[in-house]
C-alpha positions as CSV (number, residue, x, y, z in Angstrom):
1,M,96.5,95.8,106.2
2,D,95.2,98.9,106.0
3,T,93.1,100.3,103.1
4,K,95.4,100.7,100.4
5,F,94.9,97.8,98.5
6,A,91.4,97.8,98.5
7,V,91.4,101.2,97.1
8,A,94.0,99.4,94.6
9,V,91.9,96.2,94.0
10,H,88.8,98.5,93.8
11,A,90.7,101.4,91.3
12,L,91.7,98.1,89.3
13,V,88.6,96.3,89.0
14,F,87.1,99.7,88.0
15,I,89.9,100.8,85.1
16,S,89.0,97.2,83.2
17,E,86.0,97.2,84.0
18,S,83.8,100.9,83.5
19,T,82.8,101.7,80.4
20,D,83.1,105.7,82.5
21,S,86.1,108.0,82.7
22,K,88.9,106.5,84.3
23,T,90.4,109.3,86.1
24,S,91.8,109.6,89.5
25,E,88.1,111.7,90.3
26,T,86.1,109.6,89.0
27,I,87.4,106.5,90.9
28,S,87.4,109.1,93.8
29,K,83.7,109.6,93.5
30,T,83.2,105.7,93.0
31,L,84.6,105.1,96.9
32,N,83.3,108.7,98.6
33,T,87.2,109.0,99.3
34,N,89.4,111.8,98.6
35,A,91.4,112.2,94.9
36,S,94.9,113.3,96.3
37,Y,94.6,109.9,98.4
38,V,93.0,108.1,95.5
39,R,96.4,109.4,92.9
40,K,98.7,108.5,95.5
41,I,97.7,104.2,95.5
42,L,97.3,104.9,91.6
43,S,100.7,106.7,91.5
44,G,102.0,103.0,93.3
45,L,100.3,100.9,90.6
46,T,101.6,103.1,88.0
47,K,105.4,102.6,89.3
48,A,104.7,99.2,89.2
49,G,103.7,99.0,86.2
50,L,100.4,97.6,86.0
51,I,98.7,101.1,84.9
52,T,98.9,104.1,82.7
53,S,100.1,107.2,84.7
54,A,96.9,108.9,86.0
55,S,95.7,112.2,86.7
56,K,92.4,114.7,86.8
57,A,92.2,114.9,83.8
58,R,93.7,112.0,82.2
59,D,92.1,108.4,81.9
60,C,94.5,105.6,82.7
61,S,94.2,101.9,81.4
62,L,96.2,98.3,82.6
63,L,99.0,98.2,81.1
64,K,98.6,94.0,81.6
65,E,95.6,91.8,81.6
66,P,93.4,91.2,84.7
67,G,94.6,87.8,84.3
68,E,98.3,88.7,84.7
69,I,98.2,90.6,87.4
70,L,98.5,88.8,90.6
71,L,97.0,90.1,94.2
72,G,100.2,90.1,95.7
73,D,101.7,92.6,93.0
74,I,99.1,95.3,94.0
75,Y,99.9,94.0,97.3
76,D,103.5,95.1,97.1
77,A,102.4,98.4,95.1
78,V,100.6,100.2,97.4
79,E,102.5,98.6,100.5
80,P,106.0,98.1,99.3
81,G,108.1,96.5,102.5
82,V,104.7,96.1,104.6
83,N,104.2,92.9,105.8
84,K,101.0,91.6,105.4
85,L,99.7,90.7,108.6
86,T,101.2,92.6,111.8
87,M,101.1,91.5,115.0
88,S,102.6,91.3,118.3
89,L,102.4,89.7,121.5
90,S,102.4,91.1,124.9
91,Q,105.1,93.5,125.6
92,N,106.0,92.1,129.2
93,P,105.0,88.8,129.8
94,D,106.4,87.0,132.8
95,T,108.6,85.0,132.1
96,D,108.3,83.1,135.4
97,L,105.0,81.2,134.0
98,F,105.4,78.4,132.4
99,I,102.6,79.4,129.9
100,C,104.5,82.6,129.2
101,R,107.8,81.0,128.3
102,C,106.1,78.7,126.1
103,E,103.7,80.8,124.5
104,K,105.6,82.9,122.6
105,P,107.1,80.3,120.1
106,V,104.0,79.0,119.1
107,M,102.3,82.1,119.0
108,E,105.2,82.8,116.5
109,K,104.5,79.8,115.1
110,L,101.0,81.0,114.4
111,F,101.5,84.2,112.9
112,K,104.4,83.1,111.0
113,D,101.8,80.2,109.0
114,M,98.9,82.9,108.9
115,E,101.0,85.3,107.7
116,N,102.1,82.5,104.4
117,A,98.4,81.5,103.8
118,V,97.9,85.2,103.4
119,N,101.4,85.3,101.1
120,E,99.8,82.1,99.2
121,I,96.5,83.9,98.5
122,L,97.6,86.9,97.5
123,Q,100.4,85.0,94.6
124,N,97.6,82.3,93.2
125,R,94.9,85.1,93.0
126,T,94.7,87.6,90.0
127,L,92.8,90.4,89.3
128,Q,90.8,88.6,86.9
129,D,89.3,86.1,89.9
130,I,88.1,88.9,91.9
131,I,86.2,90.3,88.9
132,D,84.9,86.6,88.0
133,D,83.5,86.8,91.8
134,I,82.0,90.4,91.3
135,H,80.5,89.3,88.4
136,N,79.4,86.0,90.3
137,V,77.8,87.7,93.2
138,E,74.9,89.8,90.9
139,K,73.9,86.6,89.0
């Protein structure tokens, strides 16, 4: 995962919770990042039907309630077709060694289990869960 998912979640929380302007410019300022990068993220969220179109001057809004937006939907909107975890084994293990021959299937299973755990979290948590967690941290 790179920062796209985190930026997308931040933007959606901001759109949901802030009383300030909800333009790409405003959101980019809250992240101290480039507005064009934020617009690219917002474009993915728009195409996925999660927000109304955003621009430098036009506010955007959620098209669904936060409790209806799965974290997996957010991830897929900004990282379409990209695995949640990218892990690989050593490129050229010495297959004459027992441990090297046996390590590959064990590690591949571990990587698959890890990806399944990430997918389960993303499919069972919503934007509202993140918003609630943020409010609970402030208490």
